[in-house]
N, C-alpha and C positions, 0 to 999 in steps of 0.2 A: 638836205640840199642836193640838187642834181650835180653830178660831176661832169666835167667836160671830158672828151675822149682824148686818147693819145694822139690820134690823127689831127684833132683840132690844135693840140699843143704843137705838133710838128708844122702845121701850116703857119701858125704864128711865128715859130722859129724861122721859117723861110722868109717871112716878112721882115723880121729883125735883120736878117742878112742883106735884104734889099736896102734897108735904111743905112746899114753900115757901108754898103757899096757906094751909095750916094755920098756918104761922108768922105770916103776915100776919093771919089770923083772930084769933090770940091777941093780936097787937100792935096792930091797927088796926080790928078789927071785921069783921063779915060783909060789909058792902057793899064795902069795899076789897078783901077777899079775892076776892069774886065778880068784881069788875072786873078783877082780875089774871088769874084762871084762865079766865074767859070763860063760866062757867055757875054756877047757884045750887046751894046745898047740897041743896035738895030734901027737906028734912025730916031729913037726917042731922046729926049733931053735929060731924063733921069730914070733910074732903075725902078723907082716906085710906080712908074707907068706900066711896068711889065708884070706878068702873072707870077705869084709866088711859086706856082707849080714848076716853073723853069729852074728853080734852085735845087741842086742835087745835094742833099744833106750828107751824103757819104763823103763829101769833100771836107766836112767840118767835124773835128773830133768831139766837140762839145755836144753834138747831136746824140752820140752814144751815151753820154752822161745824163742827158735829159731823158733818153729812153729808159735807162736803168732807174733814174730818179723818179720818174712817174710811178713805176712799179713799187719802188721803195716807199714812196709817200702814200699811195692809195691802195696798193695790194701787198701789204707787208707779209713777208714769207721768209723762211730760211733760205729760199732760192734767190731772194732779191736783196743783195747786200751792196753797200757802197763803202769805200774806204774814206777816211777823213779828207784826203786830198780832193776827191770828187765832190764831196759836200762843199768844200771851200770853192772849188772851180765854179759850181753852179751859182753860188752867192756872188762871187766876184764878177762873173760874166754878166749877170743881170745889173750889177752896179755900173758896169761899163757900157751898157747898151745906150743908143742915142735917146735923148730926151725930146728931140724934135727932128724933123727931116724935110726933104723936098728942096728943090732948087728954085723952080719957077713959082711955086706956090707960096713961098715966103715962110714956110714952117707948117708941117703937117703933123698932127697928133695921131696916136694909135693906141689901142687898148693895151698893148704890151708895156706901155709907159706908165700904166697905172697899177694899183694894188690888185685890181681884178684881172690883170693879164694872166693868161694860162701859164706861160713860162715863169712869171714872177710867183704865181701861186705854187707851182711845183718846187721852185727853189726854196721858198719860205717854208713849205711843209716839210721838205727834206731836212732843213736845218732844225725845225722844231722837233721832228721825230728823232733826229740824231741826239739832240740835247736830252730828250726824255729817256731813250732806250739804249744808247750806246755810250755817251759821254757822261756816265753816272757819277764818276768821281768828282767832277767839277761842280755838281749840285747847282746847275744853272737855274736862274729865275726865268719866268715865262711871261710874255706879254699877252694881252687879250687877243691879239691876232694869232699868236702861236696856238693858244688854246682853241680858238674858233676853227682854225684849220685842222687841228688834230681831231676835234670832236665833230667836224662837219656841221658847224653851226655858224650863225652870224656873230659878229662882235657885239652887236646889241644884245643878243641872247646871253652871251658871256657876262656882259655888264649887269644884266638882270639877275644872273646867278650870284653875282657879287653883292647885290642888294638883298638877297634872300638870307635871312639870319637863322634859318633852321639848319639842321644837320645836313640837309641836301645842298646848302648854299656853298659858295666858293669864297674863301677868305683870302683877300689880298694882303700883301705885306704892309703893315701899318707905317704911315708916314712916308711912303716912297712914291715919288712922282718922276716920270709917269708911272702908272699903276703896274705893279709886278706881282707875280704869284710865285711863292717858293716851291722848290722841286717836290717835296713830299706832299704838299697840298695839291699841286697840279696832278701828281700821280694818283692821289686818292680820288679827286673829283673826276678825272677822266675815266677812271675805271668803272664809274657808274653811268657814263654817257653812252646811249645807244649807238650814236654815230661814230664812236671811237673804236678803231680796229687795232688792237695791240699786236706787236710782232709775236708770233707763236714761240713758245719756249722749247718745243720739241716737235719732231716731224709729224707725229700722230695728231697734233693739234693744228696742223698747217693746212688751211683750206685750199690754198693755191697749189700745194703739192698734191692734195687729193684730186684737184681738177686735172693736173698733169697726168696722173695715173689713169683717171677715168677717160681722158681724151686720147690716150695712146691707141693708134690704129694698127700698128705693126709691132713685131717683137723688137725691132730696132728702136722704135719710139719708147717702148718700155725700158729697153736697155739704157737709153739716154737718161731717163729718170733715175735709174739705179746708179749710173755713174755720177750724176749730180748729187745724189744723196750720199754717195760714198766719199766723194772728194771735195765737194763744195761746202756742205754743211759741217759745222762742228769740227773744224780742222784739228783742234787740240784733243778731240776724243772721237776719232772715226770708228765706225763699226768694224768689229773684228770678225770677218766672215770665215777666216781660217779656223778660228777657235770654235765656230759654230758648226764645223764639220764640212765646210766647202773646200774643195781642192782649188788650186790655182786655175786649172782648166775649166772647172765649173763656174768659177767667178767670172772668168773671161767670157764664157758662153752666155751667161746672163747679161753681161754688159754689152756684148756685141749683137745680141739677139739671136744667137744660134742655139740656145738652150732647148733641151727636150723637156716638155712639161712633166713635172712630178708634183702632185698635190702636197706631199709631205715636205719636199724641199722648198716649194714655193711658200708654204706657210712658215717654215723656219727662216727663210730669207726675209719675209715681211717682218717677222718678230725682231730679227737682228737689226734691220734697217729702221725699226720703230714706225713702220707703216701699218695701215689698217689691214689686217690679214684677209678678211672676206673680200674687200675691194681688190687687193693686190692679187690674190689667188684667182679670183674670177677673171680679172683682166689678163693675167698670164695665160689662163686656159683659152680665153677668147682669141688673143692675138696668135697663139701657137696654132690654134685650129685654122685661123685665117691663112697663116703661112703654109700649113701642111695640106690644106684643102682649098686651094685657090679657085675662085669662080672662073670658069673658062668660057661660059656662054652667057651672053646678056649682061655681063658685069665686068668688074676689074679683078685682076689677079691679086 
């Protein structure tokens, strides 16, 4: 199934805030609604008449959770993490969004009010992934929607899998209504689904991290990747660069992008950070050459 983009999700979130502004308008008046949304009605009778592009998402802290939640749901990586409180915030926020809106129209419906809404899909996928890969001790059961979202399938396809009595089928918990699938069975079945992307267990298996290294244009870009690898991933077992022979000054130079390229040190650093050595060494050489030999004519430094 084709995924929607993060920009589409953000546009829908802006629309949600317009609906909420109209709810405040009805309940508390125009001044309070304008203080909430950040701009005046401008002669309109309801905020739904205005373009969602007027909404500044930086005013709303939940927008950051949706930003991180989208990546956590659809681009699982050791760089994309959410704590339990953010997972809960996304779920509760969607439970509290308007179910209808509009003042003069007598009730306007929108996609975000349905299960197909972009924000609802993100919140539900975040919760399903959290249950599967982080909250393991609870041994949660999974709905057909949970599994469909994780496997990037329709719920109809999941129900078809439940009707399959071969070893490739999906076994639902017997006698449970509505239908539920136990944790171990969900884990087994999802592991064989082409559309399921598990969270990588180590940096070298992390496709998103590989993309970050490959996309680095400057030594500072590469240094940002190194810092995130060193301090964000695996907080309980961070890489020990000092034991690998790097001085404090060398570590700082790699992290701030002022390092002088050395193929041996770059390879050792990649090994210690559990990154792909050829990719990392090649990128470190490339960005250091760009820094030391800037283009001065017909291009950018």
